[in-house]
C-alpha positions in Angstrom: 9.7 0.3 29.0 10.6 0.4 25.1 8.0 -2.2 24.2 5.2 0.2 25.8 6.6 3.2 23.9 6.6 1.4 20.7 3.1 0.4 21.4 2.1 3.9 22.2 3.5 5.1 18.9 2.0 2.1 16.9 -1.7 3.0 18.3 -1.1 6.7 17.8 0.2 6.1 14.3 -2.6 4.2 13.7 -5.2 6.7 15.0 -3.6 9.6 13.3 -3.6 7.7 9.7 -7.1 6.8 10.2 -8.1 10.3 10.5 -6.1 11.4 7.6 -7.7 8.9 5.4 -11.0 9.4 6.3 -10.6 13.3 5.6 -9.5 12.8 2.1 -12.1 14.5 -0.7 -13.3 11.7 -3.3 -11.6 14.1 -5.8 -7.9 13.4 -4.3 -8.3 9.7 -4.0 -6.8 8.6 -7.0 -3.6 10.6 -6.7 -3.5 9.5 -3.2 -3.7 5.9 -4.5 -1.1 6.1 -6.9 1.6 7.6 -4.3 0.4 4.7 -1.9 0.9 2.2 -4.5 4.5 3.3 -4.9 5.2 3.2 -1.3 3.9 -0.1 -1.4 6.4 -0.7 -4.2 9.2 0.5 -2.4 8.3 -1.9 0.6 8.2 -4.8 -1.7 11.9 -4.2 -2.8 12.7 -3.8 0.9 10.6 -7.6 1.4 12.6 -9.0 -1.5 15.8 -8.0 0.2 15.1 -9.8 3.2 13.4 -12.8 1.6 17.0 -13.1 -0.4 19.3 -12.6 2.4 21.0 -15.2 4.1 20.1 -14.5 7.8 18.3 -17.7 8.7 15.2 -19.6 7.6 12.7 -17.7 10.1 14.4 -14.4 8.2 13.6 -15.8 4.8 9.7 -17.1 6.0 8.9 -13.6 7.2 10.5 -12.2 4.1 8.5 -14.3 1.8 5.5 -13.7 3.7 6.1 -9.9 3.4 6.5 -9.9 -0.3 3.3 -11.9 -1.1 1.4 -9.0 1.3 3.4 -6.7 -0.5 2.5 -7.9 -4.1 -1.5 -8.2 -3.0 -1.5 -4.6 -1.8 0.4 -3.3 -5.0 -2.0 -5.5 -7.3 -5.1 -4.4 -5.6 -4.1 -0.5 -5.4 -3.7 -0.5 -9.4 -6.6 -2.3 -10.1 -8.6 0.1 -7.7 -7.2 3.2 -9.4 -7.5 1.7 -12.7 -11.4 1.4 -11.9 -11.6 4.6 -10.3 -9.8 6.3 -13.8 -12.3 4.6 -15.7 -15.4 6.1 -13.9 -14.2 9.6 -15.2 -13.6 8.6 -18.7 -16.4 9.9 -21.0 -18.5 7.2 -23.2 -17.2 7.0 -26.5 -19.6 7.8 -28.9 -19.4 6.4 -32.7 -19.1 8.8 -35.2 -20.9 8.2 -38.6 
């Protein structure tokens, strides 16, 4: 019964997340990306704690995988945010 409830919550969260993200206007996308980068940073700290804890080999392996995934998410998010912010900058004009 518990596994069925967990799958139900997971599917419902995925559906709601998809609906929320697809309705974000482009103007709010950059601040939203910055907020998700902060959340990814928090998950990175948590995965570092799990990877460094002494709970066995499986926990260390899964923690290392979580560190890799969280780092990819943080770095990619910052690269995308930087690219989007460059789109809003005006072209520098040379002054004589």
